[in-house]
Backbone as CSV, one residue per row, in Angstrom:
resi,resn,N_x,N_y,N_z,CA_x,CA_y,CA_z,C_x,C_y,C_z
1,MET,1.258,-1.071,-0.173,0.044,-0.017,0.424,1.562,0.788,0.207
2,THR,0.144,1.994,-0.456,1.159,3.550,-0.887,0.221,4.392,-0.568
3,LEU,1.147,5.065,0.317,0.123,6.497,0.873,0.653,7.703,0.920
4,VAL,0.317,9.107,0.876,0.069,10.164,0.431,-0.587,11.270,2.147
5,ALA,1.175,11.616,2.797,0.988,12.267,3.939,0.727,13.332,3.888
6,GLY,-0.395,14.440,4.346,-1.150,15.288,4.201,-0.859,15.951,5.430
7,LEU,0.476,17.098,5.148,0.389,17.497,6.436,0.309,19.063,6.787
8,GLY,-0.788,19.471,7.690,-0.598,21.046,8.256,0.276,21.011,9.304
9,PHE,0.314,22.983,9.012,1.748,23.201,9.965,1.628,24.995,10.084
10,ARG,1.924,25.235,11.251,2.419,26.638,11.418,3.721,26.802,10.000
11,ALA,3.751,28.519,10.411,5.057,28.884,9.608,6.215,28.061,10.210
12,GLY,5.538,28.545,11.349,6.891,28.331,12.130,8.016,26.897,12.403
13,CYS,7.175,25.996,11.925,7.789,24.564,12.221,8.680,24.498,11.923
14,SER,9.417,23.347,12.118,11.348,23.016,12.483,10.727,21.255,10.850
15,VAL,11.896,21.102,10.639,11.656,19.352,9.685,11.427,18.472,10.730
16,ASP,12.227,19.129,12.147,12.232,18.127,14.133,10.492,17.735,13.891
17,SER,9.743,18.679,13.881,8.401,18.726,14.094,7.818,17.848,13.101
18,LEU,7.471,17.976,12.010,7.351,17.639,10.855,7.380,16.071,10.843
19,ARG,8.884,15.581,10.586,9.343,14.049,10.907,8.586,14.038,12.207
20,SER,8.741,13.889,13.094,7.888,13.079,14.699,6.228,13.920,13.792
21,ALA,6.078,14.506,13.707,4.498,14.642,13.125,4.075,12.953,11.997
22,LEU,4.850,12.934,11.607,5.096,11.482,10.350,4.923,10.583,10.591
23,GLN,6.030,10.937,11.721,5.941,9.361,12.476,4.843,8.898,13.715
24,ALA,4.555,10.000,14.228,2.957,9.373,14.938,1.708,8.916,14.315
25,ALA,2.004,10.012,13.324,-0.115,9.755,11.890,1.104,8.379,11.595
26,LEU,2.293,7.295,11.586,2.787,6.282,11.187,2.064,5.628,11.877
27,HIS,2.388,5.218,13.606,2.355,4.873,14.406,1.509,4.312,14.441
28,GLU,0.098,5.692,14.558,-1.442,5.465,14.634,-2.356,4.681,13.683
29,ALA,-1.704,4.599,12.308,-1.963,4.293,11.420,-2.120,2.905,11.425
30,SER,-0.662,2.685,12.104,-0.614,1.051,12.602,-1.516,0.641,13.556
31,THR,-1.153,1.196,14.498,-2.475,0.910,16.027,-3.981,0.524,15.065
32,GLN,-4.334,1.049,14.654,-5.793,1.353,14.208,-5.905,0.282,13.211
33,HIS,-5.403,-0.196,11.986,-5.312,-0.829,11.259,-4.953,-2.501,11.049
34,GLY,-3.959,-2.871,12.637,-3.456,-3.768,13.165,-1.970,-4.260,11.693
35,GLU,-1.923,-3.007,11.404,-0.193,-3.791,9.888,0.311,-2.416,10.576
36,GLU,1.911,-3.062,9.897,2.499,-1.741,10.573,2.868,-1.133,9.412
37,PHE,2.941,0.752,9.596,2.937,1.780,8.677,4.364,2.045,8.604
38,THR,5.173,1.584,7.390,6.138,2.938,7.573,6.812,3.973,6.848
39,ILE,8.352,4.806,7.060,7.982,6.100,5.814,8.572,5.229,4.703
40,THR,8.794,4.027,4.864,8.299,3.480,3.155,7.584,3.158,1.953
41,HIS,6.085,2.740,3.246,4.686,3.003,2.505,4.141,4.397,1.758
42,ILE,4.989,5.354,2.081,4.268,6.635,1.514,5.285,6.989,0.419
43,GLY,4.559,7.378,-0.576,4.890,7.464,-2.123,4.849,8.978,-2.393
44,ALA,4.448,10.551,-1.213,4.790,11.234,-1.545,4.054,12.451,-0.026
45,LEU,4.655,13.834,-0.144,3.695,14.477,0.428,2.873,15.742,0.005
46,ALA,1.362,15.478,1.090,0.885,16.666,0.632,0.764,17.908,1.114
47,THR,0.372,19.659,0.891,0.185,19.884,1.976,-0.527,21.102,1.084
48,ALA,-0.967,22.098,1.497,-2.256,22.817,1.198,-1.104,24.300,0.682
49,GLU,-1.756,24.422,-0.502,-0.839,24.827,-1.203,0.393,26.528,-1.011
50,ASP,0.116,27.072,-0.013,0.269,27.913,0.034,1.316,27.707,1.251
51,LYS,1.644,26.604,1.975,2.664,26.130,2.421,3.785,24.532,2.009
52,ALA,3.554,24.592,0.018,4.381,23.628,-0.329,5.547,24.443,-0.708
53,HIS,5.889,25.560,-0.258,7.602,25.800,-0.376,7.979,26.442,1.087
54,HIS,7.694,25.877,1.912,8.287,26.063,3.502,9.363,25.698,3.172
55,PRO,10.474,25.674,4.429,12.116,24.773,3.906,11.622,24.185,4.626
56,ALA,11.172,23.708,5.848,11.122,22.107,6.829,10.743,21.553,5.397
57,LEU,9.416,21.740,4.669,8.684,20.671,4.459,9.550,20.037,2.723
58,LEU,10.196,21.900,2.834,11.304,20.821,1.530,12.174,20.141,2.309
59,GLN,13.298,20.578,3.211,13.950,19.683,3.253,13.625,17.953,3.584
60,LEU,12.272,18.128,4.611,12.162,16.539,4.771,11.524,16.100,3.775
61,SER,11.197,16.872,2.768,10.805,16.014,1.130,11.720,15.530,0.666
62,ALA,12.935,16.077,0.643,14.821,16.246,-0.162,15.592,15.457,0.943
63,GLU,14.547,14.803,2.208,15.992,13.631,2.878,15.047,12.117,2.733
64,LEU,13.445,12.413,2.750,12.736,10.896,1.941,12.517,10.971,0.890
65,GLN,13.086,11.638,-0.022,13.317,11.466,-1.235,11.653,11.452,-2.222
66,LEU,10.477,12.343,-1.483,9.268,12.428,-2.512,8.769,13.676,-2.751
67,ALA,8.081,13.406,-3.299,7.288,15.074,-3.590,6.092,15.116,-3.077
68,ILE,6.218,16.833,-3.059,5.216,17.241,-2.839,3.927,17.891,-3.707
69,HIS,3.212,17.460,-3.062,1.445,17.206,-3.839,1.439,18.873,-2.696
70,PRO,0.881,19.943,-3.906,0.046,20.949,-3.368,-1.358,20.824,-3.369
71,VAL,-2.009,21.542,-2.211,-3.137,20.996,-2.628,-4.540,22.552,-2.539
72,THR,-4.885,22.596,-3.391,-5.643,24.050,-3.433,-7.012,23.594,-2.848
73,LEU,-6.888,24.630,-1.146,-7.976,24.434,-0.775,-8.852,25.584,-0.658
74,PRO,-10.070,25.294,-0.495,-11.331,26.146,-0.460,-11.359,27.190,0.254
75,ILE,-11.547,28.588,-0.205,-11.962,29.437,0.182,-12.992,29.586,1.686
């Protein structure tokens, strides 16, 4: 199974906080679905269009070698 991880965050976030949130989400998904989800299950990252070029997200994307998919949010 390939997952897309959607990340919402504040402008002042760090790459460490994004990485931690991603790990926590994978742990929660593993607990709820009874199978282990790891970073290798993630095929891409997604976030709101206005956050797609945030330095912390760009760094996480580079580290994990994952594309970022900007999402247009309704007004």
